[in-house]
N, C-alpha and C positions, 0 to 999 in steps of 0.2 A: 359332786364329791360326796362320800359317804360320810356318816357321822364320826366315824374313827378317825379318818383323814382330816375332818375339821378340828377334831379334838386335838390330835396331833399338832397341826398348825398353830392352834391356838397356845397350847403348851410351849412351842418352839419360840413363837413370837413372846410369851409372856417371860420365858427364860431371859430373853434379853434385857429385860427392866428390871428384872430382880437384882438385889445387891446380892453379890458375889461372896462366898467364904473365901478369905484367903487362907491358903493351906501353908505349912510349913515349908513345902517344896516348891511351891510360889513363891516364897520369900528368898529360897537358897538361889532360885533361877534369877531372879531379880538382882540379888547380891552380885552373883556369878558375873552378869552382863552389865553391872554398874564397874566391876573390876575392870572388864576386856575392853569395854566400848570406846573409852580415851585412846588405849593403844592403837585401836583397830583404825580409828577415825583418825589420828595422827599418819599413820603408817600409809593408809590409802591416801591422803592429801598430798603429803611430802613426798610419795614415791609418785605419784601422778604429775606433781610439779617437775621433780627431778626426771622425769621421761619427756616433759615437754621441753625443757632445758636442754637436753640430750639432742633431743631431736631438732631443734633449733639451730645447735651447733652443726650438726649432721647436714642440715639444708643448707647452711651457707658453704659446707665445703662442696657438698655433692651436686649443687643446682647453681643458676646464675643470678639468685635472689640477692646474693652480694652484690653484683654489680647494678641491680635495679634500685637497692637501696642507697648504692652511692659509695660501697667499700671495693678500694682499687684491688686489694690482695685478700679476699675473703678466707684464704686459706687457714693462716695464722689465728685471726679471731674464731673461725669456726671450730679449731681443734682445741683453742683455749675452753669455749664457751661447750664443746661436747664435753670436754674432761671434767669441768664443774659438775655438770649433770650425771655422768656416772660417777663422781666421787659421790655426790649426793645421794645416789641410787645405791650406791656401796653399803654407805652409813645408816640407810634407813633401817635393816633389821636390827643391829645392834641397839639403835636408839629406841625399836619398837619394845625390844625385849627388855632394856633399862628401865622403860615406862610400865611395863606389865609387871615386870617383878618388884617395883616399889608399891606398886597398887596390890600387888599379892601381899606383901607384907604387913601393907596397911588395913586390909581385910581380913586377914587369916584366921584372925581370933575369932571374929564374928560368924564366917563360915564354917569354920570346924565346930564350935559350939551348936551352931545351928544344922549341920548334918548329924551330928551326934544325938540331936534331940530328936529328929526324924528318924534315925536309924534303930532308936530304942522302941521306937512305939510299934 
């Protein structure tokens, strides 16, 4: 390894341990993530749970799992469980939008002020 490569590697490693200066854009990105993250986490978790519930209902209707579990007529409970999962999947997006809109309203002043400062520079 020649001298230039050694210096480059040393600078690269050194940069990892130096305190980084936080810019306004970094703050803006962090604030934007703070607004969106709770809504995204809710949507993924609630959507996954609703898909599992809907799939459980479909499995009762389409397979012999109901007989294995001991349900004599699995069609009616399977349809009911599937409809509950479908309803949950349908309301997922409106709930997501409501959470996101409320968080946007909460942080709108800070984000607009910070973005205005960045654009003036």
